C-alpha positions in Angstrom: 33.1 -11.3 -4.0 30.8 -11.7 -7.0 29.5 -14.7 -8.9 27.7 -12.8 -11.7 30.1 -11.7 -14.5 31.4 -8.1 -13.9 30.1 -7.0 -17.3 26.6 -8.1 -16.4 26.9 -6.5 -13.0 28.1 -3.2 -14.6 25.2 -3.2 -17.1 22.6 -3.8 -14.3 24.1 -1.1 -12.1 24.0 1.5 -14.9 20.3 0.8 -15.5 19.4 0.7 -11.8 21.4 3.8 -10.9 20.6 5.8 -14.1 24.2 6.8 -15.0 27.7 5.4 -15.4 29.0 7.6 -12.6 26.4 6.4 -10.1 27.0 2.8 -11.2 30.8 3.3 -10.7 30.2 4.6 -7.1 28.1 1.6 -6.3 30.6 -0.9 -7.7 33.6 1.0 -6.3 35.3 1.3 -9.6 35.9 4.2 -12.0 33.2 5.4 -14.6 35.7 4.4 -17.3 35.8 0.8 -16.0 32.0 0.6 -16.0 31.9 2.0 -19.5 34.5 -0.5 -20.7 32.6 -3.4 -19.2 29.2 -2.4 -20.7 30.9 -1.8 -24.1 32.6 -5.2 -24.0 29.3 -6.8 -23.1 27.6 -5.1 -26.0 30.4 -6.2 -28.4 30.1 -9.8 -27.2 26.3 -9.8 -27.7 26.4 -7.7 -30.9 23.6 -5.5 -29.5 23.4 -2.0 -28.0 22.1 -2.5 -24.5 22.0 1.0 -23.0 20.5 4.2 -24.2 23.2 6.6 -23.1 21.2 9.6 -21.9 20.1 11.0 -18.6 18.8 8.8 -17.0 20.3 5.8 -18.8 17.7 3.2 -19.8 17.8 -0.2 -21.5 17.2 -0.7 -25.2 14.8 -3.5 -26.2 17.8 -5.9 -26.2 18.8 -4.5 -22.8 15.3 -5.2 -21.4 15.5 -8.8 -22.5 18.9 -9.2 -20.9 17.9 -7.4 -17.7 15.0 -9.9 -17.3 17.6 -12.6 -17.2 20.1 -10.8 -15.0 17.7 -9.8 -12.2 17.0 -13.4 -11.2 20.7 -14.2 -11.5 21.5 -11.5 -9.0 19.0 -12.8 -6.5 20.3 -16.3 -6.8 23.9 -15.0 -6.5 23.0 -13.2 -3.2 21.4 -16.4 -1.8 24.5 -18.5 -2.7 26.9 -16.0 -1.1 24.7 -15.8 2.0 24.8 -19.6 2.2 28.5 -20.1 1.6 29.8 -16.9 3.2 27.3 -16.2 6.0 29.7 -13.9 7.9 30.6 -11.7 4.9 28.9 -8.4 5.4 29.7 -7.3 1.8 27.0 -9.7 0.5 24.2 -7.7 2.2 24.6 -4.9 -0.4 23.7 -7.3 -3.2 20.3 -8.2 -1.6 18.4 -5.2 -2.9 15.0 -6.3 -4.2 13.2 -4.3 -6.9 9.4 -4.4 -6.6 6.6 -2.6 -8.4 3.4 -1.7 -6.5 0.3 0.5 -6.9 0.1 3.5 -4.7 -3.1 2.4 -2.9 -1.4 -0.8 -1.7 1.7 1.2 -0.7 -0.5 3.5 1.4 -2.3 0.6 3.1 -0.9 -2.9 3.7 2.3 -3.1 1.7 4.8 -1.1 3.9 4.1 -3.4 6.8 5.0 -6.4 4.7 8.4 -5.1 3.5 9.2 -3.8 7.0 8.7 -7.4 8.2 10.9 -8.8 5.5 13.6 -6.3 6.2 13.6 -7.1 9.9 13.6 -10.9 9.4 15.9 -11.2 6.4 17.7 -7.9 6.0 16.4 -7.3 2.5 16.8 -3.7 1.1 14.0 -2.7 -1.3 13.8 -0.5 -4.4 10.1 0.2 -4.7 8.7 1.5 -8.0 5.1 2.9 -7.9 2.7 2.8 -10.8 -1.0 2.2 -11.5 -2.0 -1.4 -10.8 -2.9 -1.8 -14.5 0.7 -0.9 -15.5 3.0 -2.3 -12.8 3.5 -5.4 -14.8 5.2 -3.4 -17.6 8.1 -3.0 -15.1 8.4 -6.8 -14.8 8.3 -7.2 -18.6 11.1 -4.7 -19.2 13.3 -6.2 -16.4 13.1 -3.2 -14.1 11.7 -5.3 -11.2 11.6 -8.9 -10.0 7.9 -8.8 -9.1 4.8 -6.6 -9.0 1.5 -6.1 -7.3 -0.8 -6.0 -10.3 -4.5 -6.3 -11.4 -3.5 -8.8 -14.1 -4.4 -12.4 -13.2 -2.8 -14.1 -16.2 0.9 -14.8 -15.6 3.2 -13.2 -18.1 6.0 -15.3 -19.7 8.6 -16.3 -17.1 6.5 -15.4 -14.1 4.3 -17.1 -11.4 1.1 -15.4 -10.2 -0.6 -15.5 -6.8 -3.9 -14.0 -5.7 -3.6 -11.4 -3.0 -7.2 -10.4 -2.5 -9.6 -7.7 -3.6 -9.4 -4.0 -2.9 -12.8 -2.4 -2.6 -13.2 1.2 -3.6 -16.0 3.5 -2.6 -17.1 6.9 -3.9 -16.5 9.6 -1.4 -17.0 13.4 -1.0 -17.5 16.0 1.6 -21.0 16.3 3.0 -21.4 19.7 1.5 -20.1 18.6 -1.9 -22.4 15.6 -1.9 -25.4 17.8 -1.0 -24.5 20.3 -3.8 -24.0 17.8 -6.6 -25.5 14.4 -5.6 -28.6 15.3 -3.6 -30.6 13.0 -5.9 -27.8 10.4 -6.2 -25.1 9.8 -8.9 -26.4 9.9 -12.4 -25.2 11.0 -15.8 -26.3 14.6 -15.3 -24.7 15.1 -11.8 -21.5 13.2 -12.7 -21.0 15.4 -15.8 -21.1 18.5 -13.6 -19.3 17.4 -10.4 -15.5 17.9 -10.3 -13.7 14.5 -10.2 -10.4 13.7 -8.5 -8.1 11.4 -10.5 -4.7 10.1 -9.4 -3.0 10.6 -12.8 -3.8 10.1 -16.5 -3.3 6.4 -16.2 -5.9 6.1 -13.5 -9.0 4.4 -14.9 -10.9 3.7 -11.6 -13.2 6.7 -11.6 -13.9 6.3 -15.3 -14.9 2.6 -14.7 -17.2 3.6 -11.9 -18.8 6.3 -14.0 -19.3 4.0 -17.0 -20.8 1.4 -14.7 -23.4 3.9 -13.5 -24.1 5.9 -16.6 -22.8 3.8 -19.6 -22.0 7.3 -21.1 -18.9 9.2 -22.1 -18.8 12.2 -19.8 -16.3 15.1 -19.6 -16.5 16.4 -16.0 -14.0 18.9 -14.5 -11.0 16.9 -13.3 -8.4 17.5 -10.5 -5.2 15.4 -11.0 -3.8 14.7 -7.5 -1.1 11.9 -7.5 -1.3 10.6 -3.9 -3.6 7.9 -2.5 -3.9 9.3 1.0 -4.3 12.8 -0.5 -7.4 11.7 -2.3 -9.2 11.4 1.0 -8.0 14.8 2.2 -8.9 16.4 -1.1 -12.4 15.0 -1.0 -12.8 16.1 2.6 -11.9 19.7 1.6 -14.6 19.7 -1.1 -12.3 19.6 -4.2 -14.4 16.9 -5.8 -15.5 13.3 -5.5 -13.3 10.2 -6.0 -12.9 6.5 -5.3 -10.8 5.6 -2.4 -9.9 2.2 -0.7 -12.4 1.5 2.1 -9.3 0.7 4.2 -8.3 4.4 4.0 -11.7 6.0 4.5 -13.0 4.2 7.6 -11.2 6.4 10.1 -12.1 9.6 8.3 -15.8 8.6 8.0 -16.0 8.7 11.8 -14.9 12.4 11.8 -17.8 13.1 9.4 -15.4 15.0 7.1 -16.4 12.7 4.2 -19.3 10.5 3.4 -19.7 7.5 1.1 -21.9 8.9 -1.7 -23.4 5.7 -3.0 -23.3 3.1 -0.2 -24.9 0.4 -2.4 -22.3 0.9 -5.2 -18.6 0.2 -5.2 -15.8 -1.0 -7.4 -13.8 -4.1 -6.6 -10.2 -4.5 -8.0 -8.7 -8.0 -7.5 -4.9 -7.8 -6.9 -2.2 -10.3 -7.7 1.5 -10.8 -7.0 3.5 -11.8 -10.1 7.2 -12.6 -9.7 10.0 -14.2 -11.7 9.5 -18.0 -11.9 12.8 -19.1 -10.4 13.5 -21.4 -7.4 14.5 -18.7 -5.0 14.1 -18.7 -1.3 14.1 -14.9 -1.4 11.2 -14.6 -3.7 9.3 -17.3 -1.8 9.7 -15.4 1.4 8.6 -12.2 -0.2 5.6 -13.9 -1.8 4.5 -15.6 1.5 4.8 -12.3 3.5 3.0 -10.2 0.9 0.1 -12.7 0.8 -0.2 -12.8 4.6 -0.1 -9.0 4.9 -2.6 -8.5 2.0 -5.0 -10.9 3.7 -5.3 -8.5 6.7 -6.3 -5.5 4.5 -8.0 -6.9 1.4 -11.2 -8.8 0.8 -10.6 -12.5 0.1 
């Protein structure tokens, strides 16, 4: 049973699954039926909603519609669970799409969603991006909420403080002795290889600018894994910033050291979610805030 119009459900499924065939499997209909529903919706609205390529993605009009449809699907799932509590088919509609930064995913976030799954049966579709960019996925309708570094609520969202993630500069003892025997300064940072998550990652650059106020061009390794940062540093590939939550256990093994104990970078994190009266989103918000409090600085 569905309360959301089949045309809207087909449109959302195409975007979420990335193709008409995959959407058809999820909805238990033929690809032709999905295509007809999406085309009928586009005709009704007078707008092309889906870019038909692999993978399918929403047009700007489709993004605006998706921002409306996501909350509707959440409220639909809540209504069905209330009025049809014994109907197992309603569980499949309770998938929650969330965006999160990799450092949170590697530290406190998984415990929170595991608790939510155990208590409420939610199934999650987690999208990972830099904390400075996760909010873009809320804006385009891809997710219902995001862990972000942006404190100002975007239109149609509520924002809640989670805490502050503290980052410290780490390296292997041998690497630190080779490049930073006299501390981190412009000359040493320009020579020392630096480990960066990806080309969106600004953390190391912020730290460098704070110390040197200079534009430097050091050698760079791009290694897109938060936990791999610590391993890469311990192997002598370079220096990097890592959450103190991840490095405490490794510090005891003496495979890495904190290069500048008196210097760090603090990144406040926030939870932004669609501003609707939803028990689902309230439960998610409460659980995320409780879990973050155990790992982040308040």
